[in-house]
C-alpha positions, -999 to +999 in steps of 0.1 A: +000+000+000+012+035-009+000+063+013-011+096-001+005+122+021-009+152+002-035+158-025-040+189-046-067+199-070-049+219-097-078+223-121-114+211-125-103+177-137-067+176-127-054+162-094-019+160-079-009+132-055+021+131-033+027+094-025+050+076-001+072+054-024+108+056-011+122+029-034+107+046-065+118+081-053+154+067-049+157+055-085+133+078-105+146+100-133+130+126-155+108+110-182+100+078-164+065+066-152+048+042-128+019+018-132-009+024-107-036+000-095-061+015-070-076-017-057-077-054-063-104-051-089-089-021-106-071-018-140-035-008-143-028+026-157+005+045-164+012+079-148+042+100-154+065+107-124+061+145-122+086+149-094+105+129-068+122+137-035+149+112-026+152+126+010+115+122+019+107+092-003+078+111-019+069+109-056+044+133-073+018+120-097-008+140-117-040+126-131-067+139-154-102+125-148-113+109-181-126+074-172-136+051-144-101+045-130-090+081-130-124+091-115-118+066-087-083+079-082-097+114-080-119+103-052-090+094-030-079+119-004-050+127+019-044+097+042-058+072+018-036+046+001-031+032-034-028-005-036+000-007-062+025+018-075+051+000-096+082+017-110+102+036-120+094+022-155+105+032-190+137+048-201+146+083-186+148+113-208+180+119-228+196+147-209+228+164-220+240+199-231+223+204-264+222+242-264+187+258-268+159+234-262+121+239-264+098+220-242+062+219-253+034+208-231-003+203-236-027+200-206-014+176-179+018+172-200+030+202-181+036+178-152+058+157-175+080+185-188+087+200-153+114+174-143+128+174-178+131+212-177+149+210-144+174+184-156+179+202-190+187+234-170+211+216-147+229+202-178+236+238-190+209+242-216+189+273-224+153+262-217+123+275-235+089+262-222+056+265-241+026+254-220-009+251-234-043+245-218-080+248-226-082+280-206-065+299-178-083+277-153-066+246-167-030+259-166-010+239-140+025+243-125+030+277-141+053+290-114+073+258-111+080+257-148+087+294-151+112+291-123+132+265-142+129+281-177+148+309-194+117+317-214+081+306-208+050+311-229+014+303-221-012+293-248-049+288-244-075+274-267-100+302-257-075+331-255-081+336-218-043+336-212-012+341-234-013+331-270-048+325-284-045+291-300-026+258-299+010+253-287+018+241-322+007+274-337+028+294-312+058+271-318+056+277-356+054+314-352+084+313-327+105+292-351+097+314-381+107+345-361+140+329-350+147+318-386+141+353-398+164+368-371+191+343-380+192+354-416+184+319-428+212+304-408+188+283-387+166+288-357+193+280-332+171+255-315+189+222-310+160+201-298+122+201-291+105+179-265+067+177-268+044+159-243+007+160-242-024+147-261-014+127-292-030+151-316-010+179-301+023+159-303+015+150-340+009+187-348+041+197-331+063+173-350+048+185-383+058+220-373+094+211-366+098+188-396+105+215-421+130+230-397+148+197-393+148+200-355+150+167-337+117+164-318+111+139-290+076+128-280+065+108-250+039+083-262+008+076-241-002+043-256-024+018-238-004-001-212-012-030-189+019-044-172+045-018-182+073-043-186+070-054-222+052-087-216+016-079-228+024-060-260-005-037-255+016-006-258+031-014-292+038+015-315+054+018-349+086+039-350+107+042-381+087+013-397+095-010-368+073-022-339+084-009-305+069-012-270+064+022-254+069+008-219+104-007-224+117+010-256+102+044-247+082+061-236+101+088-255+108+084-292+119+105-322+086+121-332+095+123-368+096+085-369+064+078-351+033+065-370+008+087-353-022+074-374-016+039-361-011+052-326-044+071-327-062+041-341-049+019-313-059+044-286-095+040-297-096+002-295-114+001-262-134+032-263-168+014-263-158-008-234-145+023-215-178+041-220-198+011-209-176+007-178-180+044-169-218+042-174-221+012-151-200+030-125-222+061-127-254+040-124-239+022-094-230+055-078-265+069-084-281+037-069-259+040-038-269+077-033-306+068-035-301+043-007 
C-alpha cells in the first residue's frame, strides 16, 4: 500500500498526488513513469512521475479525470492509500547539453516536462517552455515551470491567457521568427520535446519537420503491465514495432506512425464508455439508498 500524504486539486479535472514510495523516489529519473492500481479489482494505468524527493521518499503524480479509474483515483484523499505503485518504468529522458531546447506541453503534459526542464537546465541548456491548456483555469505548474525556464510562454484554446491558439501554432510562429532573425542560418534550436495529447504531439512534429529540428515525444499508448510482456503498448517507430513501456516512452517524433497510434488508442473506447456508465449508475443507486 502506498499512502497519499498530500493531495492537490490543480484544475477542475486535474489532481496531484504526493505518494510515499521511497524505493521509487530513490531511483526515479525525468521521463519515467509508474503503473498504478487503485484496488484489487482495478485496472492498471500508467502515470508519469512528475517529481520525486529522494530525501523524503515522496513521488508526485498527476492525473486527469477521463474514465472510471482516473475518477476513482480522484476520489481518494490525503491519508488514503493506493494498492499498487510500480516503477520507475521506462527509459529516462535523454539529458545532455544540447544548447537551446524547447519543451512543449499540452494539458497535464506540463507535469511531465517539469522534471525534464529542471534536468535540462542543470545540464547547461537554455530552456524555453511552451505550455498550453484549454483555458486559464486549466494551466498547471506555471510558477514551477517558469522558475526553471529561461523563457516561458502560455497558450490557451480560448485566449483567456497568453497566445490564443494551440501550442503548435505558437511554436511555428516562434521558429519562423528565429529563422528570420538568424538570416536563414537556422533557428538556433537544438531540440524540441513535446508531451501531451497525441494530436498535439503530432501537430508539433509536423511544425518542426521543415526546420529539421529533432523532436522527442512521450507516447501515451495503452499499457497493462508496463514491462514489455503484454504487448498492449506497441507502436510503430521508423517502420518497426516498438513497445512504449520498455523502448520508450520517448521516441523521435518524426519517426512515429501517429495514425496507427491514434487508431490503437481508440480500440477500447466502447468498453471504456460502458464501464463508466455502469459505474455512474452504481453511484446513483448508492446515493438513493
